[in-house]
C-alpha positions as CSV (number, residue, x, y, z in Angstrom):
1,Q,115.8,65.2,111.6
2,P,112.1,66.2,111.0
3,E,109.3,63.8,110.7
4,S,109.0,62.3,107.2
5,E,105.9,61.2,105.3
6,Y,105.7,57.7,103.8
7,K,103.1,55.4,102.1
8,V,101.8,52.4,103.8
9,S,101.6,49.0,102.2
10,S,98.3,47.7,100.7
11,F,98.1,45.1,103.6
12,E,98.5,47.9,106.2
13,Q,95.9,49.9,104.4
14,R,93.5,47.0,104.7
15,L,94.1,46.8,108.4
16,I,93.5,50.6,108.7
17,S,90.2,50.3,106.8
18,E,89.1,47.5,109.1
19,I,90.0,49.5,112.2
20,E,88.0,52.5,110.9
21,F,85.0,50.3,110.0
22,R,84.9,48.9,113.5
23,L,85.3,52.3,115.2
24,E,82.6,54.0,113.3
25,R,80.1,51.3,114.5
26,S,81.3,51.1,118.1
27,P,80.4,53.2,121.2
28,V,82.8,55.8,122.4
29,E,83.7,57.2,125.8
30,E,82.3,60.7,126.2
31,S,84.1,63.2,128.4
32,D,82.2,65.6,130.6
33,E,83.0,68.3,128.1
34,D,81.4,66.3,125.3
35,V,78.3,65.5,127.2
36,Q,77.6,69.0,128.4
37,H,78.6,71.0,125.3
38,D,76.7,70.2,122.1
39,E,77.1,72.6,119.2
40,D,73.8,73.9,117.8
41,A,73.1,73.3,114.2
42,T,73.1,76.2,111.8
43,G,70.1,74.8,110.0
44,Q,72.1,73.5,107.0
45,G,72.6,70.0,108.3
46,G,75.5,67.9,107.1
47,A,77.5,64.8,108.0
48,P,81.2,65.3,109.0
49,F,83.6,65.6,106.1
50,F,87.4,65.7,106.1
51,Q,88.9,68.5,104.0
52,T,92.4,67.3,104.9
53,K,93.2,63.9,106.3
54,L,95.9,62.5,108.5
55,K,99.3,61.6,107.0
56,H,101.7,58.7,107.7
57,Y,105.0,59.5,109.4
58,K,108.3,57.8,109.9
59,V,110.2,59.3,112.9
60,F,113.2,58.5,115.1
61,E,112.7,57.8,118.8
62,G,112.6,61.0,120.8
63,M,111.3,63.2,118.0
64,P,108.1,65.3,118.3
65,V,105.2,64.3,116.1
66,T,101.9,66.1,115.3
67,F,99.0,64.5,113.4
68,S,96.7,67.1,111.9
69,C,93.5,67.0,109.9
70,K,90.6,69.4,109.1
71,V,87.0,68.3,109.5
72,I,83.7,70.2,108.9
73,G,80.1,69.3,109.6
74,D,76.8,70.8,110.8
75,P,76.3,70.6,113.7
76,K,79.9,70.9,114.6
77,P,81.3,67.3,115.0
78,K,82.7,65.8,118.2
79,I,86.3,64.6,117.8
80,Y,87.7,61.3,119.2
81,W,91.2,60.0,118.8
82,F,92.3,56.3,118.9
83,K,95.6,54.4,118.9
84,D,95.4,50.9,117.4
85,G,91.6,51.0,118.0
86,K,91.9,52.1,121.7
87,Q,90.5,55.5,122.5
88,I,92.9,58.2,123.7
89,S,91.8,60.2,126.7
90,K,91.6,63.9,126.3
91,R,93.3,64.1,129.7
92,S,96.3,62.1,128.5
93,E,99.7,63.4,129.7
94,H,101.6,61.9,126.8
95,Y,99.4,63.1,124.0
96,R,98.1,66.7,123.6
97,I,94.7,67.0,121.8
98,S,93.6,70.4,120.4
99,R,91.2,71.8,117.9
100,D,91.3,75.1,116.0
101,A,88.3,77.4,115.3
102,D,88.4,76.4,111.6
103,G,88.0,72.7,112.4
104,T,91.6,71.7,112.2
105,C,92.3,69.0,114.8
106,H,95.7,68.1,116.2
107,L,97.3,65.2,118.2
108,H,100.8,66.0,119.4
109,T,103.4,64.1,121.3
110,A,106.6,65.9,122.3
111,A,108.9,62.9,122.2
112,A,107.9,59.7,120.3
113,S,108.8,56.4,121.9
114,L,108.8,52.9,120.6
115,D,105.5,52.4,122.3
116,D,104.0,55.2,120.1
117,D,104.5,53.1,116.9
118,G,101.1,52.3,115.5
119,N,97.9,53.5,113.8
120,Y,96.3,56.7,114.9
121,T,92.6,57.2,114.0
122,V,90.6,60.4,114.4
123,M,86.8,60.0,114.2
124,A,84.3,62.9,113.8
125,G,80.7,62.4,114.6
126,N,77.4,64.4,114.7
127,P,73.8,63.4,114.5
128,E,74.1,63.2,110.7
129,G,76.8,60.5,110.8
130,R,80.4,59.5,111.5
131,V,83.6,59.6,109.5
132,S,87.2,58.6,110.3
133,C,90.7,58.6,108.9
134,T,93.9,57.0,110.1
135,G,97.6,58.0,110.1
136,R,100.5,55.5,110.6
137,M,103.4,56.4,112.8
138,M,106.6,54.3,112.4
139,V,109.1,54.9,115.2
140,Q,112.7,53.9,114.5
141,A,115.0,53.1,117.4
142,V,118.1,55.2,117.9
143,N,121.1,53.0,118.5
144,Q,123.2,54.3,121.3
145,R,126.2,52.6,123.0
146,G,125.1,50.9,126.2
147,R,121.4,51.3,125.4
148,S,119.1,48.4,124.6
149,Q,116.1,48.6,122.4
150,R,112.8,48.5,124.4
151,S,110.0,46.2,123.5
152,T,106.6,46.1,124.9
153,P,104.8,42.9,125.9
154,G,102.3,41.7,123.4
155,H,104.2,43.2,120.4
156,I,107.2,41.8,118.6
157,R,109.7,43.8,116.6
158,R,112.5,42.6,114.5
159,P,115.4,44.6,112.9
160,R,115.7,44.6,109.2
161,S,118.5,46.1,107.0
162,R,116.4,48.8,105.2
163,S,112.9,50.0,105.0
164,R,110.8,49.9,101.8
165,D,111.0,53.7,101.6
166,S,114.5,54.4,102.8
167,G,117.8,54.3,100.9
168,D,120.0,54.0,103.9
169,E,120.9,50.3,104.1
170,N,122.3,50.7,107.6
171,E,119.0,51.9,109.1
172,N,117.7,49.7,111.9
173,I,113.9,49.9,111.4
174,Q,111.5,48.1,113.7
175,E,108.8,46.1,112.0
176,R,105.4,46.1,113.8
177,H,103.5,42.9,114.4
178,F,99.8,42.7,115.1
179,R,98.1,40.0,117.1
180,P,95.3,38.2,115.2
181,H,91.9,39.7,115.5
182,F,88.7,38.1,114.2
183,L,86.7,40.6,112.1
184,Q,84.0,38.0,111.3
185,A,83.0,34.9,113.1
186,P,79.9,32.6,112.9
187,G,77.5,31.8,115.8
188,D,76.1,28.5,116.9
189,L,74.6,26.4,114.1
190,I,71.9,23.8,113.6
191,V,72.3,21.7,110.5
192,Q,70.2,18.8,109.3
193,E,72.0,15.5,108.9
194,G,73.1,15.0,105.3
195,K,73.1,18.7,104.4
196,L,76.0,21.1,103.9
197,C,77.5,23.1,106.7
198,R,79.7,26.2,106.1
199,M,81.6,28.1,108.8
200,D,83.0,31.5,107.6
201,C,85.4,33.8,109.4
202,K,87.7,36.7,108.6
203,V,90.9,37.5,110.6
204,S,93.4,40.4,110.5
205,G,96.9,40.3,111.8
206,L,100.5,41.0,110.8
207,P,102.1,38.8,109.7
208,T,99.2,36.9,108.1
209,P,97.9,34.5,110.7
210,D,97.7,30.7,110.3
211,L,94.4,29.1,111.1
212,I,93.5,25.7,112.5
213,W,90.1,24.2,113.2
214,Q,89.3,21.9,116.1
215,L,86.3,19.8,117.0
216,N,86.0,19.1,120.8
217,G,89.7,19.9,121.1
218,Q,90.9,17.6,118.3
219,T,92.4,19.2,115.2
220,I,90.3,18.6,112.1
221,R,92.2,17.1,109.1
222,P,91.0,17.8,105.6
223,D,89.2,14.8,103.9
224,S,86.4,14.1,101.4
225,A,83.8,15.5,103.8
226,H,85.8,18.3,105.5
227,K,87.5,21.1,103.5
228,M,89.3,24.3,104.5
229,L,89.0,27.1,102.0
230,V,90.4,30.6,101.7
231,R,88.7,33.1,99.3
232,E,90.3,36.1,97.7
233,N,88.6,38.5,100.0
234,G,90.4,36.8,103.0
235,V,87.4,34.8,104.3
236,H,88.4,31.4,105.7
237,S,85.8,28.6,105.5
238,L,85.4,25.2,107.0
239,V,83.0,23.3,104.7
240,I,81.4,20.0,105.9
241,E,79.4,18.0,103.4
242,P,77.5,15.8,104.1
243,V,77.0,16.6,107.8
244,S,76.8,13.5,110.0
245,N,76.1,12.9,113.7
246,R,79.9,12.7,114.3
247,D,80.3,16.3,113.3
248,A,78.2,17.6,116.2
249,G,80.1,19.3,119.0
250,I,82.2,22.4,119.9
251,Y,84.3,23.9,117.1
252,T,87.3,26.1,117.8
253,C,89.1,28.2,115.2
254,I,92.6,29.3,116.3
255,A,94.5,32.1,114.5
256,S,98.1,32.6,115.3
257,N,101.2,34.5,114.2
258,R,104.4,35.8,115.8
259,A,102.5,38.4,117.9
260,G,100.1,36.0,119.5
261,Q,96.9,34.1,118.9
262,N,93.2,34.5,119.0
263,S,90.3,32.1,118.8
264,F,86.5,31.7,118.8
265,N,84.1,28.9,119.6
266,L,80.8,27.7,118.3
267,E,78.5,24.8,118.8
268,L,77.2,22.7,115.9
269,I,74.0,20.8,116.5
270,V,73.2,18.1,113.9
271,A,69.4,17.6,113.6
272,A,68.2,14.1,112.9
273,K,67.6,13.4,109.2
274,E,63.9,13.7,108.3
275,M,62.2,10.5,107.4
276,H,61.1,10.5,103.8
277,K,58.5,8.1,102.3
278,A,57.3,8.3,98.7
279,P,53.5,8.7,98.2
280,S,51.5,5.5,97.7
281,F,47.8,4.9,97.3
282,I,46.0,3.0,100.0
283,E,42.8,3.3,98.0
284,K,42.8,4.3,94.3
285,L,40.2,6.2,92.3
286,Q,37.4,4.0,91.1
287,N,35.5,4.2,87.8
288,T,32.1,5.9,88.5
289,G,28.9,6.6,86.7
290,V,26.2,9.1,87.6
291,A,23.0,10.4,86.2
292,E,23.0,13.9,84.8
293,G,22.0,16.4,87.4
294,Y,23.0,14.4,90.4
295,P,26.1,14.9,92.6
296,V,29.1,12.6,92.3
297,R,32.3,12.1,94.4
298,L,35.7,10.8,93.2
299,E,37.7,9.7,96.2
300,C,40.9,8.0,97.2
301,R,43.4,7.7,100.1
302,V,47.2,8.3,100.0
303,S,50.1,7.8,102.4
304,A,53.4,9.8,102.3
305,V,56.0,11.4,104.6
306,P,56.1,14.4,104.5
307,Y,52.5,15.1,103.4
308,P,52.4,15.4,99.6
309,Q,51.2,18.1,97.3
310,I,48.0,17.1,95.5
311,F,47.2,17.8,91.9
312,W,43.9,17.0,90.1
313,K,43.3,17.1,86.3
314,K,40.7,15.9,83.8
315,E,42.6,14.5,80.8
316,N,44.9,17.4,80.0
317,E,43.1,20.1,81.9
318,S,44.4,20.9,85.5
319,F,42.2,22.0,88.3
320,T,43.9,24.9,90.1
321,H,41.0,26.1,92.4
322,N,37.5,25.3,93.5
323,T,34.5,26.5,91.6
324,D,30.8,26.8,92.4
325,R,30.2,23.3,90.9
326,I,33.5,21.5,91.4
327,S,35.5,21.4,94.7
328,M,38.6,19.5,95.9
329,H,39.1,18.4,99.5
330,Q,41.7,16.6,101.6
331,D,42.5,16.0,105.2
332,N,45.6,15.3,107.3
333,C,45.0,11.5,107.2
334,G,45.5,11.2,103.4
335,Y,41.8,11.2,102.3
336,L,41.3,13.0,99.0
337,C,38.2,13.7,97.0
338,M,36.6,15.7,94.2
339,I,33.0,16.6,94.4
340,I,31.0,17.6,91.3
341,Q,27.4,18.8,91.9
342,P,25.5,18.6,89.8
343,A,27.2,16.4,87.2
344,M,26.8,17.5,83.6
345,K,27.4,15.7,80.3
346,E,30.6,17.6,79.8
347,D,32.0,16.3,83.1
348,A,32.4,12.8,81.6
349,G,36.0,11.7,81.0
350,W,39.2,10.5,82.6
351,Y,40.2,12.0,85.9
352,T,43.7,11.8,87.4
353,V,44.9,12.7,91.0
354,S,48.7,12.9,91.7
355,A,50.5,13.1,95.0
356,K,54.1,14.4,95.1
357,N,56.7,15.0,97.8
358,E,60.6,15.1,98.0
359,A,60.7,11.3,97.8
360,G,58.6,10.7,94.7
361,I,55.3,11.1,92.9
362,V,52.3,8.7,92.3
363,S,49.1,9.0,90.3
364,S,45.7,7.3,90.0
365,T,43.3,7.6,87.1
366,A,39.6,6.6,86.8
367,R,36.7,7.3,84.4
368,L,33.5,9.2,85.1
369,D,30.5,8.5,83.0
370,V,27.5,10.8,83.0
371,H,24.3,9.4,81.4
372,T,21.0,11.0,80.7
373,Q,18.3,10.1,83.3
374,W,15.7,7.6,81.9
375,Q,12.0,8.5,82.4
376,Q,9.0,6.1,81.9
377,P,6.4,7.6,79.5
378,H,3.0,8.3,81.2
379,T,0.0,6.6,79.4
380,P,-3.6,6.1,80.6
381,K,-4.6,2.7,81.8
382,P,-6.7,0.7,79.3
383,K,-10.4,-0.1,80.0
384,K,-11.9,-3.5,79.6
385,V,-15.5,-3.7,78.1
386,R,-17.5,-6.9,78.2
387,P,-19.1,-7.1,74.7
388,S,-22.9,-7.7,74.3
389,A,-24.4,-10.5,72.4
390,S,-24.9,-8.3,69.3
391,R,-22.0,-8.2,66.8
392,Y,-23.2,-4.8,65.8
393,A,-22.5,-3.3,69.1
394,A,-20.5,0.0,69.3
395,L,-18.0,0.7,72.0
396,T,-17.7,4.2,73.5
397,E,-16.1,5.6,76.5
398,R,-19.5,5.3,78.2
399,G,-19.9,1.6,77.4
400,L,-22.1,-0.3,75.0
401,D,-24.6,1.8,72.8
402,V,-26.5,-0.4,70.4
403,K,-28.8,2.3,69.4
404,A,-26.0,4.6,68.5
405,A,-24.6,2.0,66.3
406,F,-27.7,1.8,64.1
407,F,-29.1,5.3,64.7
408,P,-26.3,7.8,64.9
409,D,-28.6,10.7,65.3
410,S,-30.4,9.3,68.3
411,S,-29.5,10.3,71.9
412,P,-26.7,8.6,73.7
413,L,-27.1,5.5,75.8
414,Q,-28.2,6.3,79.3
415,P,-26.2,4.9,82.1
416,G,-27.0,1.4,83.0
417,G,-25.1,-0.4,80.2
418,L,-22.6,-3.2,81.0
419,V,-19.1,-1.8,81.4
420,E,-16.1,-3.5,82.9
421,S,-13.1,-1.4,84.0
422,D,-10.3,-1.6,86.5
423,D,-11.3,1.8,87.7
424,L,-14.7,0.5,88.7
C-alpha cells in the first residue's frame, strides 16, 4: 500500500508552527561540506522561498517514505533536516538526504518504523534569511501473529478504533503523545510589596498538559490574592495581588501529561514597601511688604516622603519657569523660596505654593504688598534775622538795609549790618 497524504489537526498544526519558530531562531550544526562550500550570489539577492512544501503522510510500518520540497533563493540556500526539532545528520544511515539541481530536496527512508512517527522539518537558510516547513509522518503498526508492537521510551502510544481520516474501523492506529515543552517562561522577578505580580508561561504538549504552581515546594491554592488564569492564546498566568512578604521565594511551574512532565523555576523577591508621608509645612509663607524697586523673598519649609513636586502661582496665574526678574528655588531639605528683584507694583497680590506627592497635597498662601517709596522734599533752611530798632527796617537776604527801605534807588547796604543765621 503506497504512502497516503492526510491533513493534520489544528492542534498539531500549532505544534508544528512552534517547532518551526524555534528552529528558525536556533543555531544549527554545520557539516564540513556546509562550512567549506558556500554558493556565490548571482547578484539578485533573495531570501529562501518554498515553491513546493512538505506533505503529511500516513504509512504502515515497513513502507518506504520520501519527503520532498522545492526551495529557491540567492545565494543558494543551505538545507537542514530535523525530526521533532532534533537535527538529522547528513551522514545518517537510516535517512538519505539529497538535493536536485533545480532546488528540489528529499528525505528518504527505505522502511518506516514506529520510531519514525513524528514531525519532519526542512529549513533553508542563506544570508538573506531562513524559512522552514514541516511534514507529519504517522506510522501505523502492522499486526502480525506473535509480534508485539514496539514502543520507545519517553513516548506513549495507545490504540484507537479508527483514525480521523480513515474509514476502516478495524485499523489499529497509534496516537503520538508529546512531552510538555515550555515555549515561554519568565525569569526572576523583583516586585514591590503591595503591588501586582504576574508570571506568564506558555507550554506545548500532547495531550494538553496540566499545570500546577508551587512556592518553595508547596502547591499554591487559588484564593483572593492568588489566581491562576489561562488566556485564549494558551498563555498560563499566576497573578498575585497584592504581593506580600509571604510571597517571596522560589516558584516552580510543573506541566505534565501522559508523555511526561517539564518544569521551570524562578525567584520572586519582594521589595519593602516604600514609606509614604504626605507633605506638610514646617514653616508657611508669611505676608510680606516691600518698597517698589527693592528685592523681596517669599519663603517656606516643607516636609514629605518622597520629596514632593512644587508648584507656585499668583492668584490664578501659574509660574512654570524662571524669568530674569522672578526665580523659584528649592533644596533637598525642604526649603522653598521665590525671589522677585526688583519688586514692581504689578507684583502685589496673593501668592500660593503647593507641595504634592503620592500621599497627598498641601498649600500655603500669603500676600505681597508693594508700596511706593516715600521721599522727604528738599527745602532750604530758614534764616533768622534780628530786627533793628526801626520799625521801617527792610529785610533782605543780605540783612538789614534801612536806607533801601526809604531810598529804593540808593546803593545796597554794605556788609557790616546785623544778621543772625544758623549758617553763620
